[in-house]
Biopython code that builds the backbone (N, CA, C, O; Angstrom):
import numpy as np
from Bio.PDB.StructureBuilder import StructureBuilder

atoms = [
    (1, "MET", "N", (0.919, -1.368, -0.266)),
    (1, "MET", "CA", (-0.154, 0.104, -0.065)),
    (1, "MET", "C", (0.747, 1.476, -0.096)),
    (1, "MET", "O", (1.806, 1.862, 0.397)),
    (2, "LYS", "N", (0.118, 1.793, -0.625)),
    (2, "LYS", "CA", (1.382, 3.613, -0.514)),
    (2, "LYS", "C", (-0.270, 4.558, -0.425)),
    (2, "LYS", "O", (-1.448, 4.387, -0.742)),
    (3, "ILE", "N", (0.629, 5.630, 0.241)),
    (3, "ILE", "CA", (-0.274, 6.646, 0.982)),
    (3, "ILE", "C", (0.672, 7.934, 0.532)),
    (3, "ILE", "O", (1.864, 7.721, 0.754)),
    (4, "ILE", "N", (0.333, 9.426, -0.148)),
    (4, "ILE", "CA", (0.659, 10.061, -0.749)),
    (4, "ILE", "C", (-0.094, 11.477, -0.092)),
    (4, "ILE", "O", (-1.300, 11.717, -0.145)),
    (5, "ILE", "N", (0.661, 12.090, 0.357)),
    (5, "ILE", "CA", (0.016, 13.257, 0.590)),
    (5, "ILE", "C", (0.317, 14.538, -0.739)),
    (5, "ILE", "O", (1.348, 14.831, -1.345)),
    (6, "ARG", "N", (-1.001, 15.043, -0.813)),
    (6, "ARG", "CA", (-1.244, 15.516, -2.358)),
    (6, "ARG", "C", (-1.111, 17.200, -2.312)),
    (6, "ARG", "O", (-2.025, 17.671, -1.636)),
    (7, "ASN", "N", (-0.256, 18.165, -2.830)),
    (7, "ASN", "CA", (0.113, 19.166, -2.236)),
    (7, "ASN", "C", (-1.122, 19.971, -2.485)),
    (7, "ASN", "O", (-1.645, 19.796, -3.586)),
    (8, "ASN", "N", (-1.886, 21.124, -1.373)),
    (8, "ASN", "CA", (-3.159, 21.408, -1.359)),
    (8, "ASN", "C", (-4.276, 20.510, -1.820)),
    (8, "ASN", "O", (-5.118, 21.213, -2.378)),
    (9, "GLY", "N", (-4.607, 19.304, -1.814)),
    (9, "GLY", "CA", (-5.387, 18.390, -2.245)),
    (9, "GLY", "C", (-5.426, 17.018, -0.891)),
    (9, "GLY", "O", (-5.186, 16.931, 0.313)),
    (10, "PRO", "N", (-5.781, 16.330, -1.761)),
    (10, "PRO", "CA", (-6.426, 15.242, -0.350)),
    (10, "PRO", "C", (-5.457, 14.436, -0.153)),
    (10, "PRO", "O", (-4.441, 15.127, -0.069)),
    (11, "ILE", "N", (-5.072, 12.758, 0.032)),
    (11, "ILE", "CA", (-4.638, 12.080, 1.019)),
    (11, "ILE", "C", (-4.817, 10.881, -0.013)),
    (11, "ILE", "O", (-5.939, 10.380, -0.074)),
    (12, "ARG", "N", (-3.326, 10.137, -1.222)),
    (12, "ARG", "CA", (-4.335, 9.376, -1.737)),
    (12, "ARG", "C", (-4.094, 7.915, -1.141)),
    (12, "ARG", "O", (-3.412, 7.473, -0.217)),
    (13, "VAL", "N", (-4.869, 7.422, -1.986)),
    (13, "VAL", "CA", (-4.057, 5.743, -1.039)),
    (13, "VAL", "C", (-4.193, 4.621, -1.432)),
    (13, "VAL", "O", (-5.193, 3.913, -1.320)),
    (14, "GLU", "N", (-2.880, 4.297, -2.080)),
    (14, "GLU", "CA", (-3.690, 2.574, -3.357)),
    (14, "GLU", "C", (-2.872, 1.886, -3.241)),
    (14, "GLU", "O", (-1.711, 1.980, -2.844)),
    (15, "GLY", "N", (-3.515, 1.082, -3.626)),
    (15, "GLY", "CA", (-3.029, -0.088, -3.389)),
    (15, "GLY", "C", (-3.846, -1.579, -3.859)),
    (15, "GLY", "O", (-4.992, -1.300, -4.208)),
    (16, "ALA", "N", (-3.468, -3.545, -3.988)),
    (16, "ALA", "CA", (-4.707, -3.789, -4.053)),
    (16, "ALA", "C", (-5.923, -3.407, -3.143)),
    (16, "ALA", "O", (-6.132, -2.738, -2.131)),
    (17, "PRO", "N", (-6.813, -4.404, -4.288)),
    (17, "PRO", "CA", (-8.011, -3.701, -3.529)),
    (17, "PRO", "C", (-8.769, -4.530, -1.844)),
    (17, "PRO", "O", (-9.635, -4.131, -1.065)),
    (18, "GLU", "N", (-7.786, -5.971, -1.885)),
    (18, "GLU", "CA", (-8.478, -6.232, -1.346)),
    (18, "GLU", "C", (-7.245, -5.867, 0.210)),
    (18, "GLU", "O", (-7.280, -6.506, 1.261)),
    (19, "GLU", "N", (-6.380, -4.826, -0.063)),
    (19, "GLU", "CA", (-5.830, -4.396, 0.751)),
    (19, "GLU", "C", (-6.231, -2.737, 1.657)),
    (19, "GLU", "O", (-5.913, -2.109, 2.667)),
    (20, "LEU", "N", (-7.068, -2.657, 0.541)),
    (20, "LEU", "CA", (-7.766, -0.688, 1.175)),
    (20, "LEU", "C", (-9.263, -1.277, 2.101)),
    (20, "LEU", "O", (-10.303, -1.647, 1.558)),
    (21, "ILE", "N", (-9.013, -1.232, 3.556)),
    (21, "ILE", "CA", (-10.199, -1.430, 3.873)),
    (21, "ILE", "C", (-10.363, -0.051, 4.743)),
    (21, "ILE", "O", (-9.378, 0.156, 5.453)),
    (22, "ILE", "N", (-11.376, 0.918, 4.839)),
    (22, "ILE", "CA", (-11.457, 1.301, 5.123)),
    (22, "ILE", "C", (-12.752, 1.711, 6.959)),
    (22, "ILE", "O", (-13.858, 1.973, 6.484)),
    (23, "GLU", "N", (-12.816, 1.776, 8.084)),
    (23, "GLU", "CA", (-13.574, 1.344, 8.646)),
    (23, "GLU", "C", (-14.009, 2.624, 9.419)),
    (23, "GLU", "O", (-13.162, 3.355, 9.934)),
    (24, "ASP", "N", (-15.334, 2.881, 9.490)),
    (24, "ASP", "CA", (-15.782, 3.974, 10.453)),
    (24, "ASP", "C", (-15.430, 3.714, 11.988)),
    (24, "ASP", "O", (-14.766, 2.771, 12.418)),
    (25, "ALA", "N", (-16.223, 5.120, 12.989)),
    (25, "ALA", "CA", (-15.713, 4.725, 13.943)),
    (25, "ALA", "C", (-16.140, 3.508, 15.293)),
    (25, "ALA", "O", (-15.609, 3.347, 16.392)),
    (26, "GLN", "N", (-17.301, 2.804, 14.646)),
    (26, "GLN", "CA", (-17.945, 2.226, 14.379)),
    (26, "GLN", "C", (-17.663, 0.680, 13.963)),
    (26, "GLN", "O", (-18.209, -0.261, 14.538)),
    (27, "GLY", "N", (-16.886, 0.558, 13.058)),
    (27, "GLY", "CA", (-16.130, -0.382, 12.650)),
    (27, "GLY", "C", (-16.553, -0.996, 11.906)),
    (27, "GLY", "O", (-16.057, -1.995, 11.385)),
    (28, "LYS", "N", (-17.539, -0.520, 11.721)),
    (28, "LYS", "CA", (-17.973, -0.769, 9.635)),
    (28, "LYS", "C", (-17.470, -0.233, 8.945)),
    (28, "LYS", "O", (-16.818, 0.762, 9.259)),
    (29, "THR", "N", (-17.596, -0.792, 7.399)),
    (29, "THR", "CA", (-16.772, -0.835, 6.395)),
    (29, "THR", "C", (-17.497, -0.021, 5.647)),
    (29, "THR", "O", (-18.727, -0.061, 5.678)),
    (30, "TYR", "N", (-16.725, 0.932, 4.778)),
    (30, "TYR", "CA", (-17.012, 1.905, 3.388)),
    (30, "TYR", "C", (-16.963, 0.688, 2.524)),
    (30, "TYR", "O", (-15.878, 0.108, 2.556)),
    (31, "GLY", "N", (-18.234, -0.035, 1.468)),
    (31, "GLY", "CA", (-18.194, -0.428, 0.419)),
    (31, "GLY", "C", (-16.918, 0.441, -0.620)),
    (31, "GLY", "O", (-17.172, 1.625, -0.840)),
    (32, "LEU", "N", (-16.007, 0.048, -1.044)),
    (32, "LEU", "CA", (-14.758, 0.493, -2.044)),
    (32, "LEU", "C", (-15.026, -0.490, -3.552)),
    (32, "LEU", "O", (-14.219, -0.922, -4.375)),
    (33, "ALA", "N", (-16.403, -0.589, -3.466)),
    (33, "ALA", "CA", (-16.461, -1.250, -5.147)),
    (33, "ALA", "C", (-15.467, -1.946, -6.044)),
    (33, "ALA", "O", (-15.719, -2.349, -7.179)),
    (34, "GLY", "N", (-14.101, -2.063, -5.304)),
    (34, "GLY", "CA", (-12.920, -2.889, -6.182)),
    (34, "GLY", "C", (-12.045, -2.211, -6.226)),
    (34, "GLY", "O", (-10.930, -2.623, -6.548)),
    (35, "ARG", "N", (-12.320, -0.840, -5.880)),
    (35, "ARG", "CA", (-11.351, 0.315, -6.215)),
    (35, "ARG", "C", (-9.631, 0.252, -5.328)),
    (35, "ARG", "O", (-9.541, 0.027, -4.121)),
    (36, "GLY", "N", (-8.924, 0.397, -5.861)),
    (36, "GLY", "CA", (-7.545, -0.077, -5.563)),
    (36, "GLY", "C", (-6.688, 1.073, -5.871)),
    (36, "GLY", "O", (-5.530, 0.841, -6.217)),
    (37, "VAL", "N", (-7.380, 3.076, -5.738)),
    (37, "VAL", "CA", (-7.309, 4.018, -5.645)),
    (37, "VAL", "C", (-7.963, 4.434, -5.288)),
    (37, "VAL", "O", (-8.983, 4.582, -5.961)),
    (38, "ILE", "N", (-7.884, 5.033, -3.732)),
    (38, "ILE", "CA", (-9.170, 6.428, -3.402)),
    (38, "ILE", "C", (-8.387, 7.155, -2.911)),
    (38, "ILE", "O", (-7.215, 6.972, -2.585)),
    (39, "SER", "N", (-9.583, 8.750, -2.792)),
    (39, "SER", "CA", (-8.609, 10.129, -2.291)),
    (39, "SER", "C", (-9.353, 10.437, -1.133)),
    (39, "SER", "O", (-10.542, 10.714, -1.295)),
    (40, "LEU", "N", (-8.973, 10.441, -0.223)),
    (40, "LEU", "CA", (-9.684, 10.546, 1.087)),
    (40, "LEU", "C", (-9.589, 12.492, 1.004)),
    (40, "LEU", "O", (-8.705, 13.036, 0.341)),
    (41, "CYS", "N", (-10.510, 13.194, 1.688)),
    (41, "CYS", "CA", (-10.454, 14.998, 1.685)),
    (41, "CYS", "C", (-9.606, 15.028, 3.244)),
    (41, "CYS", "O", (-9.833, 14.204, 4.130)),
    (42, "ARG", "N", (-8.832, 15.890, 3.333)),
    (42, "ARG", "CA", (-8.155, 16.647, 3.904)),
    (42, "ARG", "C", (-8.643, 17.939, 3.831)),
    (42, "ARG", "O", (-8.102, 18.581, 4.731)),
    (43, "CYS", "N", (-9.501, 18.719, 3.113)),
    (43, "CYS", "CA", (-9.472, 20.378, 3.145)),
    (43, "CYS", "C", (-11.030, 20.316, 4.165)),
    (43, "CYS", "O", (-11.746, 21.318, 4.160)),
    (44, "GLY", "N", (-11.444, 19.074, 5.002)),
    (44, "GLY", "CA", (-13.282, 19.347, 5.112)),
    (44, "GLY", "C", (-13.637, 19.716, 4.398)),
    (44, "GLY", "O", (-14.065, 20.139, 5.472)),
    (45, "PHE", "N", (-14.059, 20.156, 3.449)),
    (45, "PHE", "CA", (-14.775, 21.263, 2.590)),
    (45, "PHE", "C", (-16.243, 19.993, 1.669)),
    (45, "PHE", "O", (-17.371, 20.349, 1.326)),
    (46, "SER", "N", (-15.499, 18.296, 1.495)),
    (46, "SER", "CA", (-15.969, 17.730, 0.713)),
    (46, "SER", "C", (-17.123, 16.606, 1.389)),
    (46, "SER", "O", (-17.012, 15.836, 2.343)),
    (47, "GLU", "N", (-18.544, 16.944, 0.228)),
    (47, "GLU", "CA", (-19.471, 16.582, 0.806)),
    (47, "GLU", "C", (-19.688, 15.318, 0.627)),
    (47, "GLU", "O", (-20.881, 15.078, 0.441)),
    (48, "ASN", "N", (-18.638, 13.926, 0.599)),
    (48, "ASN", "CA", (-18.696, 12.737, 0.472)),
    (48, "ASN", "C", (-16.979, 11.987, 1.532)),
    (48, "ASN", "O", (-15.965, 11.326, 1.309)),
    (49, "LYS", "N", (-17.706, 12.725, 2.718)),
    (49, "LYS", "CA", (-16.209, 12.539, 3.305)),
    (49, "LYS", "C", (-16.929, 11.289, 3.724)),
    (49, "LYS", "O", (-18.106, 10.941, 3.623)),
    (50, "PRO", "N", (-15.885, 10.740, 4.211)),
    (50, "PRO", "CA", (-14.029, 11.047, 4.412)),
    (50, "PRO", "C", (-13.620, 11.036, 2.899)),
    (50, "PRO", "O", (-12.405, 11.231, 2.870)),
    (51, "PHE", "N", (-13.969, 10.935, 2.002)),
    (51, "PHE", "CA", (-13.569, 10.609, 0.562)),
    (51, "PHE", "C", (-13.513, 11.640, -0.078)),
    (51, "PHE", "O", (-14.530, 12.332, -0.117)),
    (52, "CYS", "N", (-12.108, 12.151, -0.906)),
    (52, "CYS", "CA", (-12.485, 14.192, -1.574)),
    (52, "CYS", "C", (-13.721, 13.832, -3.113)),
    (52, "CYS", "O", (-13.977, 12.795, -3.725)),
    (53, "ASP", "N", (-14.147, 15.071, -3.231)),
    (53, "ASP", "CA", (-15.197, 14.846, -4.027)),
    (53, "ASP", "C", (-14.197, 16.741, -4.881)),
    (53, "ASP", "O", (-14.767, 17.384, -5.763)),
    (54, "GLY", "N", (-12.990, 17.111, -4.390)),
    (54, "GLY", "CA", (-12.785, 17.860, -5.181)),
    (54, "GLY", "C", (-13.030, 19.432, -4.681)),
    (54, "GLY", "O", (-12.628, 20.399, -5.328)),
    (55, "ALA", "N", (-13.618, 19.508, -3.663)),
    (55, "ALA", "CA", (-14.228, 20.929, -2.701)),
    (55, "ALA", "C", (-12.604, 21.717, -2.478)),
    (55, "ALA", "O", (-12.475, 22.918, -2.242)),
    (56, "HIS", "N", (-11.765, 20.997, -2.580)),
    (56, "HIS", "CA", (-10.208, 21.667, -2.155)),
    (56, "HIS", "C", (-9.847, 22.935, -3.296)),
    (56, "HIS", "O", (-9.708, 24.104, -2.935)),
    (57, "GLY", "N", (-9.751, 22.577, -4.428)),
    (57, "GLY", "CA", (-9.625, 23.209, -5.231)),
    (57, "GLY", "C", (-10.799, 24.166, -5.738)),
    (57, "GLY", "O", (-10.351, 24.786, -6.702)),
    (58, "ARG", "N", (-12.267, 24.580, -5.453)),
    (58, "ARG", "CA", (-13.206, 25.033, -4.919)),
    (58, "ARG", "C", (-12.827, 26.185, -4.190)),
    (58, "ARG", "O", (-12.866, 27.288, -4.737)),
    (59, "ASN", "N", (-12.393, 26.025, -2.785)),
    (59, "ASN", "CA", (-12.424, 26.476, -1.524)),
    (59, "ASN", "C", (-10.836, 27.166, -0.953)),
    (59, "ASN", "O", (-10.438, 27.794, 0.027)),
    (60, "GLY", "N", (-10.260, 26.610, -2.228)),
    (60, "GLY", "CA", (-8.596, 27.154, -2.262)),
    (60, "GLY", "C", (-8.177, 26.676, -0.781)),
    (60, "GLY", "O", (-7.852, 27.625, -0.068)),
    (61, "PHE", "N", (-8.147, 26.071, -0.485)),
    (61, "PHE", "CA", (-7.551, 25.076, 0.638)),
    (61, "PHE", "C", (-5.946, 25.056, 0.099)),
    (61, "PHE", "O", (-5.819, 24.819, -1.102)),
    (62, "GLN", "N", (-5.128, 25.206, 0.617)),
    (62, "GLN", "CA", (-3.573, 25.579, 0.289)),
    (62, "GLN", "C", (-2.968, 23.945, 2.166)),
    (62, "GLN", "O", (-3.421, 23.504, 3.222)),
    (63, "SER", "N", (-2.200, 23.875, 1.582)),
    (63, "SER", "CA", (-1.501, 22.547, 2.872)),
    (63, "SER", "C", (0.005, 21.940, 2.224)),
    (63, "SER", "O", (-0.237, 20.770, 1.929)),
    (64, "VAL", "N", (0.847, 22.123, 2.026)),
    (64, "VAL", "CA", (1.998, 21.438, 2.209)),
    (64, "VAL", "C", (2.830, 20.887, 3.084)),
    (64, "VAL", "O", (3.517, 21.364, 3.987)),
    (65, "CYS", "N", (2.608, 19.443, 2.545)),
    (65, "CYS", "CA", (2.939, 18.582, 3.451)),
    (65, "CYS", "C", (4.468, 18.063, 3.181)),
    (65, "CYS", "O", (4.534, 17.009, 2.548)),
    (66, "GLU", "N", (5.542, 18.582, 3.523)),
    (66, "GLU", "CA", (6.969, 17.732, 2.769)),
    (66, "GLU", "C", (7.880, 16.478, 3.958)),
    (66, "GLU", "O", (8.392, 16.626, 5.068)),
    (67, "ALA", "N", (7.749, 15.459, 3.166)),
    (67, "ALA", "CA", (8.393, 14.270, 3.926)),
    (67, "ALA", "C", (9.222, 14.830, 4.881)),
    (67, "ALA", "O", (9.874, 15.874, 4.838)),
    (68, "ARG", "N", (9.100, 13.931, 5.818)),
    (68, "ARG", "CA", (10.806, 14.045, 7.574)),
    (68, "ARG", "C", (10.578, 12.922, 8.376)),
    (68, "ARG", "O", (9.509, 12.316, 8.451)),
    (69, "GLU", "N", (11.805, 12.612, 9.084)),
    (69, "GLU", "CA", (11.856, 11.837, 9.667)),
    (69, "GLU", "C", (11.078, 11.891, 10.983)),
    (69, "GLU", "O", (11.305, 12.902, 11.648)),
    (70, "LEU", "N", (10.064, 10.871, 11.584)),
    (70, "LEU", "CA", (9.696, 11.331, 12.986)),
    (70, "LEU", "C", (10.181, 10.941, 13.826)),
    (70, "LEU", "O", (10.704, 9.827, 13.789)),
    (71, "PRO", "N", (10.199, 12.089, 15.436)),
    (71, "PRO", "CA", (11.168, 11.308, 16.390)),
    (71, "PRO", "C", (10.620, 9.939, 16.951)),
    (71, "PRO", "O", (9.471, 9.515, 16.827)),
    (72, "PRO", "N", (11.667, 9.346, 17.584)),
    (72, "PRO", "CA", (11.214, 7.963, 18.503)),
    (72, "PRO", "C", (9.929, 8.545, 19.390)),
    (72, "PRO", "O", (9.856, 9.589, 20.038)),
    (73, "PRO", "N", (8.837, 7.380, 19.163)),
    (73, "PRO", "CA", (7.995, 6.635, 20.431)),
    (73, "PRO", "C", (8.509, 7.089, 21.396)),
    (73, "PRO", "O", (9.688, 6.789, 21.587)),
    (74, "ALA", "N", (7.652, 8.196, 22.598)),
    (74, "ALA", "CA", (8.283, 8.028, 23.707)),
    (74, "ALA", "C", (8.162, 6.952, 24.312)),
    (74, "ALA", "O", (7.136, 6.477, 23.825)),
    (75, "PRO", "N", (8.718, 5.917, 25.414)),
    (75, "PRO", "CA", (8.952, 5.340, 26.362)),
    (75, "PRO", "C", (7.237, 5.080, 26.976)),
    (75, "PRO", "O", (6.845, 5.976, 27.724)),
    (76, "LYS", "N", (6.451, 4.172, 26.758)),
    (76, "LYS", "CA", (4.948, 3.757, 28.148)),
    (76, "LYS", "C", (6.042, 3.931, 29.163)),
    (76, "LYS", "O", (7.255, 3.728, 29.124)),
    (77, "ALA", "N", (4.955, 4.515, 30.376)),
    (77, "ALA", "CA", (5.429, 4.224, 31.399)),
    (77, "ALA", "C", (4.731, 3.146, 31.860)),
    (77, "ALA", "O", (5.031, 2.632, 32.937)),
]
sb = StructureBuilder()
sb.init_structure("model")
sb.init_model(0)
sb.init_chain("A")
sb.init_seg("    ")
for serial, (resi, resn, name, xyz) in enumerate(atoms, 1):
    if name == "N":
        sb.init_residue(resn, " ", resi, " ")
    sb.init_atom(name, np.array(xyz, "f"), 0.0, 1.0, " ", f" {name:<3s}", serial, name[0])
structure = sb.get_structure()
């Protein structure tokens, strides 16, 4: 699976259709109709959340995220 953060756009998820499983907060699975590529809303304007409907472009959403190394997780107490 590959996850791509698009500048000024959605989060794109690519993988084999059987790898793409998206669940809501109650654990119910979204039906993806065999898709191997989906885009998730990052701007908050989509009428089809959690999926992107292109609203970021109509609303001037801007966000550029460059890849970086995260620090190691803090040890659990």
